[in-house]
C-alpha positions in Angstrom: -16.7 11.0 7.6 -13.9 8.6 7.4 -13.4 6.8 4.3 -12.0 3.1 3.9 -9.1 1.7 1.1 -10.3 -1.9 0.9 -7.8 -4.4 -1.1 -8.2 -8.1 -1.7 -5.3 -9.5 -3.2 -3.2 -12.5 -4.3 0.5 -12.2 -3.5 2.7 -13.5 -6.6 6.1 -12.5 -5.8 6.7 -12.4 -1.8 10.1 -10.9 -2.3 8.9 -7.9 -4.3 5.5 -7.7 -2.1 7.9 -7.4 1.1 10.0 -4.6 -0.4 6.5 -3.0 -1.1 5.6 -3.7 2.7 9.0 -1.9 3.6 7.9 1.3 2.3 4.0 2.0 2.2 3.6 2.6 6.0 5.8 5.9 5.5 3.3 6.8 2.4 0.2 6.6 4.8 1.3 8.7 7.8 1.2 12.1 6.3 -2.7 11.3 5.4 -3.8 10.1 8.9 -4.2 6.8 8.0 -4.1 3.5 10.1 -4.6 -0.5 9.3 -7.8 -1.8 10.5 -7.0 -5.2 8.8 -3.6 -6.1 7.4 -3.9 -9.8 6.1 -4.4 -12.0 8.8 -6.5 -15.4 9.2 -9.7 -14.9 7.1 -12.7 -17.1 7.3 -15.3 -17.0 4.3 -18.7 -18.1 5.7 -20.7 -17.1 2.8 -20.1 -17.0 -1.1 -16.8 -16.7 -2.6 -13.8 -14.7 -1.8 -11.4 -14.6 -4.9 -8.3 -13.7 -3.1 -6.7 -14.8 0.4 -5.4 -11.4 1.4 -7.6 -8.6 2.6 -6.4 -5.3 3.9 -8.6 -2.3 5.2 -6.8 1.2 5.9 -8.9 3.9 7.5 -8.7 7.5 6.7 -10.1 10.6 8.2 -11.9 11.5 4.8 -12.2 10.3 1.0 -10.2 13.4 0.1 -7.5 11.9 2.3 -7.9 8.4 0.9 -7.7 9.7 -2.4 -4.9 12.4 -1.9 -2.8 9.4 -0.3 -3.5 7.4 -3.4 -2.4 9.9 -6.0 0.5 11.0 -3.8 4.0 11.0 -5.3 5.0 8.8 -2.5 2.7 6.2 -2.9 3.0 6.4 -6.9 6.6 5.7 -6.2 5.9 2.6 -4.5 2.6 1.5 -6.5 4.4 -0.5 -8.9 5.9 -3.0 -6.7 2.3 -4.0 -5.4 0.8 -4.0 -9.0 3.7 -6.2 -10.3 4.0 -8.7 -7.1 0.0 -9.1 -6.4 -3.0 -9.4 -8.5 -6.3 -8.0 -6.7 -9.1 -5.3 -6.2 -8.9 -2.0 -4.5 -11.6 0.3 -3.6 -12.1 3.5 -1.6 -15.4 3.6 0.4 -17.1 6.2 2.6 -17.5 5.1 5.9 -21.0 4.9 7.9 -22.6 8.1 9.1 
C-alpha cells in the first residue's frame, strides 16, 4: 500500500531552504518516491490552514517512507529544513 509524507510549512529563511531543496530530491530517489504536490497555489475553502506551503510525497509503502526519513542521506539535509521552516510533517497510509 502506498504511503504519503505530507508537510505543511512556513519558510522563514529562503536561502537556507533553497539549499535544502537542492539536496532533497537525491535523498528520495532510492526509495521510489515522487512529489505529488510541491508548493504551488493553494486555496483554503474551509477552516483555517496554518502554513502557506504544502508538500505531498508519494512512496511505494509506509516502510519506504519511514526508511527515507531515517536514512543517513536525509538526516544529513534535514537540519536545513528544520532551521529554515516551521511546520507539521506526517506520514500517512494511502487508501486501499
